[in-house]
Backbone atoms as SQL, in Angstrom:
CREATE TABLE atoms (id INTEGER PRIMARY KEY, chain TEXT, resi INTEGER, resn TEXT, atom TEXT, x REAL, y REAL, z REAL);
INSERT INTO atoms VALUES
  (1, 'A', 1, 'MET', 'N', 4.693, 37.601, 61.390),
  (2, 'A', 1, 'MET', 'CA', 4.405, 37.472, 59.730),
  (3, 'A', 1, 'MET', 'C', 5.360, 38.750, 59.341),
  (4, 'A', 2, 'GLN', 'N', 5.637, 38.538, 58.023),
  (5, 'A', 2, 'GLN', 'CA', 6.305, 39.733, 56.906),
  (6, 'A', 2, 'GLN', 'C', 5.111, 40.523, 56.612),
  (7, 'A', 3, 'PRO', 'N', 5.251, 41.887, 55.963),
  (8, 'A', 3, 'PRO', 'CA', 4.646, 42.865, 55.093),
  (9, 'A', 3, 'PRO', 'C', 4.808, 42.390, 53.763),
  (10, 'A', 4, 'GLY', 'N', 3.865, 42.056, 53.496),
  (11, 'A', 4, 'GLY', 'CA', 3.868, 41.773, 52.149),
  (12, 'A', 4, 'GLY', 'C', 2.550, 41.467, 51.176),
  (13, 'A', 5, 'GLY', 'N', 2.062, 40.735, 50.627),
  (14, 'A', 5, 'GLY', 'CA', 1.147, 40.519, 49.774),
  (15, 'A', 5, 'GLY', 'C', 1.294, 39.787, 48.303),
  (16, 'A', 6, 'LYS', 'N', 0.024, 39.758, 47.697),
  (17, 'A', 6, 'LYS', 'CA', 0.167, 39.225, 45.864),
  (18, 'A', 6, 'LYS', 'C', 0.259, 39.926, 45.511),
  (19, 'A', 7, 'MET', 'N', 1.085, 39.878, 43.948),
  (20, 'A', 7, 'MET', 'CA', 1.751, 40.623, 43.284),
  (21, 'A', 7, 'MET', 'C', 0.437, 41.041, 42.208),
  (22, 'A', 8, 'GLU', 'N', 0.369, 42.455, 41.735),
  (23, 'A', 8, 'GLU', 'CA', -0.876, 42.668, 40.729),
  (24, 'A', 8, 'GLU', 'C', -0.260, 42.024, 39.352),
  (25, 'A', 9, 'PRO', 'N', -1.427, 42.110, 38.571),
  (26, 'A', 9, 'PRO', 'CA', -1.079, 41.488, 37.453),
  (27, 'A', 9, 'PRO', 'C', 0.293, 42.161, 36.581),
  (28, 'A', 10, 'ALA', 'N', 1.273, 41.450, 36.093),
  (29, 'A', 10, 'ALA', 'CA', 2.363, 42.255, 35.320),
  (30, 'A', 10, 'ALA', 'C', 3.529, 42.829, 36.135),
  (31, 'A', 11, 'GLU', 'N', 3.477, 42.874, 37.758),
  (32, 'A', 11, 'GLU', 'CA', 4.021, 43.158, 38.578),
  (33, 'A', 11, 'GLU', 'C', 5.415, 42.494, 38.970),
  (34, 'A', 12, 'SER', 'N', 6.471, 42.784, 39.055),
  (35, 'A', 12, 'SER', 'CA', 7.111, 41.595, 39.338),
  (36, 'A', 12, 'SER', 'C', 7.903, 41.797, 41.105),
  (37, 'A', 13, 'PRO', 'N', 7.905, 40.765, 41.530),
  (38, 'A', 13, 'PRO', 'CA', 8.359, 40.488, 42.778),
  (39, 'A', 13, 'PRO', 'C', 8.518, 41.731, 43.727),
  (40, 'A', 14, 'GLY', 'N', 9.910, 42.881, 43.188),
  (41, 'A', 14, 'GLY', 'CA', 10.263, 44.088, 43.894),
  (42, 'A', 14, 'GLY', 'C', 9.297, 44.873, 44.063),
  (43, 'A', 15, 'ASP', 'N', 8.832, 45.409, 43.006),
  (44, 'A', 15, 'ASP', 'CA', 7.726, 46.045, 42.446),
  (45, 'A', 15, 'ASP', 'C', 6.753, 46.304, 43.663),
  (46, 'A', 16, 'ALA', 'N', 6.370, 44.175, 43.545),
  (47, 'A', 16, 'ALA', 'CA', 5.158, 44.264, 44.416),
  (48, 'A', 16, 'ALA', 'C', 5.485, 44.113, 46.084),
  (49, 'A', 17, 'LEU', 'N', 6.759, 44.216, 46.345),
  (50, 'A', 17, 'LEU', 'CA', 7.496, 44.645, 47.747),
  (51, 'A', 17, 'LEU', 'C', 7.303, 46.099, 47.941),
  (52, 'A', 18, 'CYS', 'N', 8.096, 46.677, 47.118),
  (53, 'A', 18, 'CYS', 'CA', 7.916, 48.035, 47.272),
  (54, 'A', 18, 'CYS', 'C', 6.474, 48.977, 47.232),
  (55, 'A', 19, 'ARG', 'N', 5.431, 48.321, 46.765),
  (56, 'A', 19, 'ARG', 'CA', 4.266, 48.533, 47.062),
  (57, 'A', 19, 'ARG', 'C', 3.297, 48.433, 48.436),
  (58, 'A', 20, 'GLU', 'N', 3.562, 46.815, 48.247),
  (59, 'A', 20, 'GLU', 'CA', 3.368, 46.317, 49.998),
  (60, 'A', 20, 'GLU', 'C', 4.377, 47.205, 51.350),
  (61, 'A', 21, 'LEU', 'N', 5.392, 47.164, 51.223),
  (62, 'A', 21, 'LEU', 'CA', 6.237, 47.849, 52.397),
  (63, 'A', 21, 'LEU', 'C', 5.875, 49.553, 52.383),
  (64, 'A', 22, 'HIS', 'N', 4.861, 50.344, 51.481),
  (65, 'A', 22, 'HIS', 'CA', 4.510, 51.670, 51.284),
  (66, 'A', 22, 'HIS', 'C', 2.919, 51.601, 51.839),
  (67, 'A', 23, 'GLU', 'N', 2.258, 50.148, 51.357),
  (68, 'A', 23, 'GLU', 'CA', 1.048, 50.229, 51.988),
  (69, 'A', 23, 'GLU', 'C', 0.843, 49.598, 53.623),
  (70, 'A', 24, 'GLU', 'N', 2.116, 48.745, 53.845),
  (71, 'A', 24, 'GLU', 'CA', 2.243, 48.352, 55.211),
  (72, 'A', 24, 'GLU', 'C', 2.530, 49.180, 56.274),
  (73, 'A', 25, 'LEU', 'N', 3.933, 49.681, 55.682),
  (74, 'A', 25, 'LEU', 'CA', 5.116, 49.796, 56.771),
  (75, 'A', 25, 'LEU', 'C', 5.271, 51.630, 56.300),
  (76, 'A', 26, 'ALA', 'N', 4.023, 52.184, 55.944),
  (77, 'A', 26, 'ALA', 'CA', 4.340, 53.675, 55.573),
  (78, 'A', 26, 'ALA', 'C', 6.146, 53.789, 54.755),
  (79, 'A', 27, 'LEU', 'N', 6.271, 52.802, 54.286),
  (80, 'A', 27, 'LEU', 'CA', 7.883, 52.430, 54.298),
  (81, 'A', 27, 'LEU', 'C', 8.004, 52.633, 52.981),
  (82, 'A', 28, 'SER', 'N', 9.208, 54.114, 51.729),
  (83, 'A', 28, 'SER', 'CA', 9.168, 54.437, 51.090),
  (84, 'A', 28, 'SER', 'C', 10.193, 53.354, 50.507),
  (85, 'A', 29, 'VAL', 'N', 10.547, 52.438, 49.124),
  (86, 'A', 29, 'VAL', 'CA', 11.612, 51.737, 48.903),
  (87, 'A', 29, 'VAL', 'C', 11.148, 52.119, 47.387),
  (88, 'A', 30, 'GLU', 'N', 12.882, 52.137, 47.021),
  (89, 'A', 30, 'GLU', 'CA', 12.784, 51.806, 45.600),
  (90, 'A', 30, 'GLU', 'C', 13.104, 50.385, 44.896),
  (91, 'A', 31, 'PRO', 'N', 12.931, 49.555, 44.255),
  (92, 'A', 31, 'PRO', 'CA', 13.014, 47.962, 43.526),
  (93, 'A', 31, 'PRO', 'C', 14.753, 47.872, 43.525),
  (94, 'A', 32, 'ASP', 'N', 15.587, 49.151, 43.475),
  (95, 'A', 32, 'ASP', 'CA', 17.314, 48.945, 43.095),
  (96, 'A', 32, 'ASP', 'C', 17.886, 49.059, 44.377),
  (97, 'A', 33, 'GLU', 'N', 16.936, 49.072, 45.829),
  (98, 'A', 33, 'GLU', 'CA', 17.444, 48.818, 47.011),
  (99, 'A', 33, 'GLU', 'C', 17.517, 47.193, 47.661),
  (100, 'A', 34, 'LEU', 'N', 16.704, 46.420, 46.871),
  (101, 'A', 34, 'LEU', 'CA', 16.511, 45.524, 47.390),
  (102, 'A', 34, 'LEU', 'C', 17.286, 44.568, 46.662),
  (103, 'A', 35, 'ARG', 'N', 17.979, 43.764, 47.605),
  (104, 'A', 35, 'ARG', 'CA', 18.728, 42.068, 47.128),
  (105, 'A', 35, 'ARG', 'C', 17.606, 41.153, 47.402),
  (106, 'A', 36, 'TYR', 'N', 17.398, 40.621, 46.131),
  (107, 'A', 36, 'TYR', 'CA', 16.940, 38.893, 46.133),
  (108, 'A', 36, 'TYR', 'C', 17.934, 37.761, 46.769),
  (109, 'A', 37, 'LEU', 'N', 16.715, 37.317, 47.362),
  (110, 'A', 37, 'LEU', 'CA', 17.409, 35.872, 48.678),
  (111, 'A', 37, 'LEU', 'C', 17.136, 34.554, 47.791),
  (112, 'A', 38, 'GLY', 'N', 16.142, 34.831, 47.889),
  (113, 'A', 38, 'GLY', 'CA', 15.262, 33.501, 47.070),
  (114, 'A', 38, 'GLY', 'C', 13.870, 33.222, 47.320),
  (115, 'A', 39, 'GLN', 'N', 13.553, 32.392, 46.581),
  (116, 'A', 39, 'GLN', 'CA', 11.926, 31.806, 46.789),
  (117, 'A', 39, 'GLN', 'C', 11.877, 30.794, 47.803),
  (118, 'A', 40, 'TYR', 'N', 10.629, 31.148, 49.005),
  (119, 'A', 40, 'TYR', 'CA', 10.899, 30.105, 49.895),
  (120, 'A', 40, 'TYR', 'C', 9.372, 29.670, 50.560),
  (121, 'A', 41, 'SER', 'N', 8.922, 28.322, 50.785),
  (122, 'A', 41, 'SER', 'CA', 7.773, 28.358, 50.758),
  (123, 'A', 41, 'SER', 'C', 7.756, 27.852, 52.717),
  (124, 'A', 42, 'ALA', 'N', 6.335, 27.903, 53.236),
  (125, 'A', 42, 'ALA', 'CA', 6.184, 27.111, 54.550),
  (126, 'A', 42, 'ALA', 'C', 4.672, 27.054, 54.541),
  (127, 'A', 43, 'VAL', 'N', 4.379, 26.203, 55.641),
  (128, 'A', 43, 'VAL', 'CA', 2.648, 26.120, 55.833),
  (129, 'A', 43, 'VAL', 'C', 2.047, 27.366, 56.081),
  (130, 'A', 44, 'ALA', 'N', 1.251, 28.031, 55.740),
  (131, 'A', 44, 'ALA', 'CA', 0.371, 29.304, 55.723),
  (132, 'A', 44, 'ALA', 'C', 0.388, 29.202, 57.800),
  (133, 'A', 45, 'ALA', 'N', 0.385, 30.115, 57.941),
  (134, 'A', 45, 'ALA', 'CA', 0.088, 31.165, 59.171),
  (135, 'A', 45, 'ALA', 'C', -1.216, 30.678, 59.584),
  (136, 'A', 46, 'ASN', 'N', -2.311, 31.373, 58.775),
  (137, 'A', 46, 'ASN', 'CA', -3.979, 31.616, 59.162),
  (138, 'A', 46, 'ASN', 'C', -4.596, 30.922, 58.177),
  (139, 'A', 47, 'GLU', 'N', -4.233, 29.893, 57.736),
  (140, 'A', 47, 'GLU', 'CA', -4.925, 29.871, 56.139),
  (141, 'A', 47, 'GLU', 'C', -4.689, 27.692, 55.984),
  (142, 'A', 48, 'PRO', 'N', -4.673, 27.163, 57.206),
  (143, 'A', 48, 'PRO', 'CA', -4.847, 25.665, 57.146),
  (144, 'A', 48, 'PRO', 'C', -5.098, 25.007, 55.826),
  (145, 'A', 49, 'GLY', 'N', -3.603, 24.145, 55.403),
  (146, 'A', 49, 'GLY', 'CA', -3.530, 23.349, 54.110),
  (147, 'A', 49, 'GLY', 'C', -3.521, 24.372, 53.340),
  (148, 'A', 50, 'HIS', 'N', -3.066, 25.364, 53.275),
  (149, 'A', 50, 'HIS', 'CA', -1.933, 25.736, 52.236),
  (150, 'A', 50, 'HIS', 'C', -0.891, 26.578, 52.632),
  (151, 'A', 51, 'LEU', 'N', -0.040, 26.777, 51.207),
  (152, 'A', 51, 'LEU', 'CA', 1.221, 27.092, 51.338),
  (153, 'A', 51, 'LEU', 'C', 1.916, 28.656, 51.147),
  (154, 'A', 52, 'VAL', 'N', 2.373, 28.884, 51.580),
  (155, 'A', 52, 'VAL', 'CA', 2.756, 30.114, 51.285),
  (156, 'A', 52, 'VAL', 'C', 4.098, 30.230, 50.700),
  (157, 'A', 53, 'ILE', 'N', 4.352, 31.098, 49.576),
  (158, 'A', 53, 'ILE', 'CA', 5.139, 30.974, 48.744),
  (159, 'A', 53, 'ILE', 'C', 5.983, 32.203, 48.669),
  (160, 'A', 54, 'ALA', 'N', 6.958, 32.418, 49.251),
  (161, 'A', 54, 'ALA', 'CA', 7.396, 34.157, 49.233),
  (162, 'A', 54, 'ALA', 'C', 8.702, 34.133, 48.665),
  (163, 'A', 55, 'GLU', 'N', 8.936, 35.470, 47.645),
  (164, 'A', 55, 'GLU', 'CA', 9.826, 35.912, 47.196),
  (165, 'A', 55, 'GLU', 'C', 10.624, 37.000, 48.523),
  (166, 'A', 56, 'VAL', 'N', 11.784, 35.855, 48.472),
  (167, 'A', 56, 'VAL', 'CA', 12.270, 37.027, 49.775),
  (168, 'A', 56, 'VAL', 'C', 13.034, 37.943, 49.655),
  (169, 'A', 57, 'PHE', 'N', 13.275, 38.994, 49.869),
  (170, 'A', 57, 'PHE', 'CA', 14.502, 40.271, 49.869),
  (171, 'A', 57, 'PHE', 'C', 15.319, 40.639, 50.928),
  (172, 'A', 58, 'HIS', 'N', 16.392, 41.313, 50.881),
  (173, 'A', 58, 'HIS', 'CA', 17.534, 41.734, 52.122),
  (174, 'A', 58, 'HIS', 'C', 17.083, 43.050, 51.616),
  (175, 'A', 59, 'LEU', 'N', 16.885, 44.232, 52.999),
  (176, 'A', 59, 'LEU', 'CA', 16.580, 45.633, 52.679),
  (177, 'A', 59, 'LEU', 'C', 17.445, 45.967, 54.220),
  (178, 'A', 60, 'ARG', 'N', 18.545, 46.671, 53.447),
  (179, 'A', 60, 'ARG', 'CA', 18.511, 47.568, 54.724),
  (180, 'A', 60, 'ARG', 'C', 17.777, 48.448, 54.980),
  (181, 'A', 61, 'VAL', 'N', 17.003, 49.294, 56.245),
  (182, 'A', 61, 'VAL', 'CA', 16.083, 50.226, 57.122),
  (183, 'A', 61, 'VAL', 'C', 16.981, 51.522, 57.897),
  (184, 'A', 62, 'THR', 'N', 16.840, 52.255, 57.390),
  (185, 'A', 62, 'THR', 'CA', 17.041, 53.670, 58.424),
  (186, 'A', 62, 'THR', 'C', 16.058, 54.452, 58.584),
  (187, 'A', 63, 'SER', 'N', 15.036, 54.166, 57.713),
  (188, 'A', 63, 'SER', 'CA', 13.724, 55.159, 58.499),
  (189, 'A', 63, 'SER', 'C', 12.897, 54.221, 59.181),
  (190, 'A', 64, 'ASP', 'N', 11.823, 55.102, 59.837),
  (191, 'A', 64, 'ASP', 'CA', 11.350, 54.662, 61.202),
  (192, 'A', 64, 'ASP', 'C', 10.218, 53.667, 59.850),
  (193, 'A', 65, 'VAL', 'N', 10.303, 52.538, 61.223),
  (194, 'A', 65, 'VAL', 'CA', 8.785, 51.719, 60.312),
  (195, 'A', 65, 'VAL', 'C', 7.146, 51.932, 61.153),
  (196, 'A', 66, 'LEU', 'N', 6.802, 52.477, 60.264),
  (197, 'A', 66, 'LEU', 'CA', 5.138, 52.603, 60.963),
  (198, 'A', 66, 'LEU', 'C', 4.096, 51.584, 61.075),
  (199, 'A', 67, 'PRO', 'N', 3.508, 50.912, 61.468),
  (200, 'A', 67, 'PRO', 'CA', 2.586, 50.138, 61.275),
  (201, 'A', 67, 'PRO', 'C', 1.230, 50.859, 60.661),
  (202, 'A', 68, 'SER', 'N', 0.949, 50.362, 59.050),
  (203, 'A', 68, 'SER', 'CA', -0.663, 50.555, 58.878),
  (204, 'A', 68, 'SER', 'C', -0.988, 49.621, 57.789),
  (205, 'A', 69, 'ALA', 'N', -2.192, 50.377, 57.471),
  (206, 'A', 69, 'ALA', 'CA', -3.308, 49.475, 56.095),
  (207, 'A', 69, 'ALA', 'C', -3.753, 48.385, 57.810),
  (208, 'A', 70, 'GLU', 'N', -2.932, 47.007, 57.320),
  (209, 'A', 70, 'GLU', 'CA', -4.066, 45.667, 58.263),
  (210, 'A', 70, 'GLU', 'C', -2.851, 45.057, 59.031),
  (211, 'A', 71, 'ILE', 'N', -1.628, 46.128, 59.042),
  (212, 'A', 71, 'ILE', 'CA', -0.614, 45.909, 60.247),
  (213, 'A', 71, 'ILE', 'C', -1.159, 46.231, 61.011),
  (214, 'A', 72, 'GLU', 'N', -0.967, 46.210, 62.567),
  (215, 'A', 72, 'GLU', 'CA', -1.274, 45.655, 63.756),
  (216, 'A', 72, 'GLU', 'C', -0.253, 46.616, 64.612),
  (217, 'A', 73, 'GLU', 'N', 1.431, 46.058, 64.525),
  (218, 'A', 73, 'GLU', 'CA', 2.080, 46.515, 64.907),
  (219, 'A', 73, 'GLU', 'C', 2.905, 45.931, 64.895),
  (220, 'A', 74, 'VAL', 'N', 4.334, 46.312, 65.049),
  (221, 'A', 74, 'VAL', 'CA', 6.223, 46.433, 64.245),
  (222, 'A', 74, 'VAL', 'C', 6.904, 45.627, 65.396),
  (223, 'A', 75, 'THR', 'N', 7.404, 44.335, 65.635),
  (224, 'A', 75, 'THR', 'CA', 8.338, 44.173, 66.439),
  (225, 'A', 75, 'THR', 'C', 9.854, 43.895, 65.384),
  (226, 'A', 76, 'TRP', 'N', 10.981, 44.201, 66.464),
  (227, 'A', 76, 'TRP', 'CA', 12.461, 44.126, 65.923),
  (228, 'A', 76, 'TRP', 'C', 12.262, 42.865, 66.724),
  (229, 'A', 77, 'VAL', 'N', 12.853, 41.528, 66.278),
  (230, 'A', 77, 'VAL', 'CA', 13.505, 40.392, 66.828),
  (231, 'A', 77, 'VAL', 'C', 15.016, 40.159, 66.196),
  (232, 'A', 78, 'LYS', 'N', 15.605, 39.636, 67.522),
  (233, 'A', 78, 'LYS', 'CA', 17.291, 39.178, 66.883),
  (234, 'A', 78, 'LYS', 'C', 17.116, 37.922, 66.811),
  (235, 'A', 79, 'PRO', 'N', 17.101, 37.319, 65.043),
  (236, 'A', 79, 'PRO', 'CA', 16.882, 36.606, 64.596),
  (237, 'A', 79, 'PRO', 'C', 17.247, 35.147, 65.178),
  (238, 'A', 80, 'GLU', 'N', 18.650, 35.162, 66.220),
  (239, 'A', 80, 'GLU', 'CA', 19.234, 34.206, 67.295),
  (240, 'A', 80, 'GLU', 'C', 18.725, 34.191, 68.182),
  (241, 'A', 81, 'ALA', 'N', 17.583, 35.376, 68.842),
  (242, 'A', 81, 'ALA', 'CA', 17.257, 35.164, 69.866),
  (243, 'A', 81, 'ALA', 'C', 15.510, 35.691, 69.793),
  (244, 'A', 82, 'PRO', 'N', 14.577, 35.259, 69.131),
  (245, 'A', 82, 'PRO', 'CA', 13.364, 35.922, 68.963),
  (246, 'A', 82, 'PRO', 'C', 12.573, 35.886, 70.328),
  (247, 'A', 83, 'GLY', 'N', 12.432, 35.063, 71.164),
  (248, 'A', 83, 'GLY', 'CA', 11.956, 35.787, 72.708),
  (249, 'A', 83, 'GLY', 'C', 10.865, 34.476, 72.396),
  (250, 'A', 84, 'SER', 'N', 9.945, 34.762, 72.885),
  (251, 'A', 84, 'SER', 'CA', 8.713, 33.563, 73.453),
  (252, 'A', 84, 'SER', 'C', 7.344, 34.607, 72.390),
  (253, 'A', 85, 'LEU', 'N', 7.598, 35.049, 71.467),
  (254, 'A', 85, 'LEU', 'CA', 6.683, 35.511, 70.148),
  (255, 'A', 85, 'LEU', 'C', 6.400, 34.223, 69.475),
  (256, 'A', 86, 'VAL', 'N', 4.714, 34.613, 69.223),
  (257, 'A', 86, 'VAL', 'CA', 4.375, 33.342, 68.606),
  (258, 'A', 86, 'VAL', 'C', 4.754, 33.533, 67.050),
  (259, 'A', 87, 'LEU', 'N', 5.605, 32.864, 66.099),
  (260, 'A', 87, 'LEU', 'CA', 6.379, 33.097, 64.708),
  (261, 'A', 87, 'LEU', 'C', 5.178, 32.665, 63.438),
  (262, 'A', 88, 'ALA', 'N', 4.795, 33.234, 62.704),
  (263, 'A', 88, 'ALA', 'CA', 4.494, 32.086, 61.487),
  (264, 'A', 88, 'ALA', 'C', 5.521, 31.475, 61.063),
  (265, 'A', 89, 'PRO', 'N', 5.027, 29.956, 60.484),
  (266, 'A', 89, 'PRO', 'CA', 5.887, 29.158, 60.036),
  (267, 'A', 89, 'PRO', 'C', 7.337, 29.677, 59.432),
  (268, 'A', 90, 'LEU', 'N', 6.980, 30.251, 58.345),
  (269, 'A', 90, 'LEU', 'CA', 8.045, 30.894, 57.443),
  (270, 'A', 90, 'LEU', 'C', 8.589, 32.170, 58.088),
  (271, 'A', 91, 'THR', 'N', 8.257, 32.622, 58.632),
  (272, 'A', 91, 'THR', 'CA', 9.294, 33.364, 59.935),
  (273, 'A', 91, 'THR', 'C', 10.214, 32.520, 60.765),
  (274, 'A', 92, 'ARG', 'N', 9.553, 31.696, 61.306),
  (275, 'A', 92, 'ARG', 'CA', 10.160, 30.443, 62.552),
  (276, 'A', 92, 'ARG', 'C', 11.418, 29.732, 61.679),
  (277, 'A', 93, 'ASP', 'N', 11.022, 29.437, 60.647),
  (278, 'A', 93, 'ASP', 'CA', 11.749, 28.276, 59.747),
  (279, 'A', 93, 'ASP', 'C', 12.536, 28.361, 58.887),
  (280, 'A', 94, 'VAL', 'N', 12.223, 29.650, 58.362),
  (281, 'A', 94, 'VAL', 'CA', 12.915, 29.784, 56.783),
  (282, 'A', 94, 'VAL', 'C', 13.726, 31.154, 57.081),
  (283, 'A', 95, 'LEU', 'N', 12.540, 32.325, 57.652),
  (284, 'A', 95, 'LEU', 'CA', 13.712, 33.996, 57.240),
  (285, 'A', 95, 'LEU', 'C', 14.208, 33.955, 58.335),
  (286, 'A', 96, 'LEU', 'N', 14.184, 33.805, 59.630),
  (287, 'A', 96, 'LEU', 'CA', 15.123, 34.088, 60.980),
  (288, 'A', 96, 'LEU', 'C', 16.575, 32.997, 60.861),
  (289, 'A', 97, 'PRO', 'N', 16.309, 31.839, 60.788),
  (290, 'A', 97, 'PRO', 'CA', 17.660, 30.859, 59.852),
  (291, 'A', 97, 'PRO', 'C', 18.623, 31.702, 59.022),
  (292, 'A', 98, 'LEU', 'N', 18.109, 32.458, 58.282),
  (293, 'A', 98, 'LEU', 'CA', 18.295, 32.910, 56.965),
  (294, 'A', 98, 'LEU', 'C', 18.978, 34.244, 57.453),
  (295, 'A', 99, 'CYS', 'N', 18.631, 35.154, 58.398),
  (296, 'A', 99, 'CYS', 'CA', 18.999, 36.216, 58.834),
  (297, 'A', 99, 'CYS', 'C', 19.898, 35.388, 59.608),
  (298, 'A', 100, 'ALA', 'N', 20.054, 34.637, 60.603),
  (299, 'A', 100, 'ALA', 'CA', 21.052, 34.306, 61.570),
  (300, 'A', 100, 'ALA', 'C', 22.104, 33.936, 61.154),
  (301, 'A', 101, 'LYS', 'N', 22.400, 33.534, 59.922),
  (302, 'A', 101, 'LYS', 'CA', 23.897, 32.993, 59.206),
  (303, 'A', 101, 'LYS', 'C', 24.392, 33.793, 58.313),
  (304, 'A', 102, 'ALA', 'N', 23.625, 35.121, 58.128),
  (305, 'A', 102, 'ALA', 'CA', 23.540, 36.241, 56.613),
  (306, 'A', 102, 'ALA', 'C', 24.881, 36.927, 57.210),
  (307, 'A', 103, 'PRO', 'N', 25.676, 37.385, 56.883),
  (308, 'A', 103, 'PRO', 'CA', 26.887, 38.112, 56.833),
  (309, 'A', 103, 'PRO', 'C', 26.349, 39.287, 57.402),
  (310, 'A', 104, 'ILE', 'N', 27.777, 39.903, 58.733),
  (311, 'A', 104, 'ILE', 'CA', 27.410, 41.043, 59.093),
  (312, 'A', 104, 'ILE', 'C', 27.051, 41.613, 58.406),
  (313, 'A', 105, 'GLY', 'N', 26.581, 43.070, 58.686),
  (314, 'A', 105, 'GLY', 'CA', 26.084, 44.277, 58.006),
  (315, 'A', 105, 'GLY', 'C', 24.514, 44.288, 56.904),
  (316, 'A', 106, 'MET', 'N', 24.302, 42.539, 56.890),
  (317, 'A', 106, 'MET', 'CA', 22.791, 42.181, 56.277),
  (318, 'A', 106, 'MET', 'C', 21.864, 42.265, 56.923),
  (319, 'A', 107, 'ALA', 'N', 21.948, 41.481, 58.207),
  (320, 'A', 107, 'ALA', 'CA', 20.814, 41.136, 59.364),
  (321, 'A', 107, 'ALA', 'C', 20.204, 42.590, 59.491);
């Protein structure tokens, strides 16, 4: 699963992502560092019968990413070879293929 969550009232998707990244991964990011990739959806991993709708951004990370809040661990994966990890449908079916076809320097 990706870090993220629900937006607060009057909060933009970019501002929400920056807040969630700070809360969940101790990562300080400004909205102007994000590049919007689009809105994608997939079946929710842990809520049968529900759909996840995600505003997806690209962000180049150069600092340490540390699990905090409700995140137990952080694992980096190669988009083209995620191994045997059990992945949420959004990650498996949308985000990894999106990253795998990304231009060099984006993934």
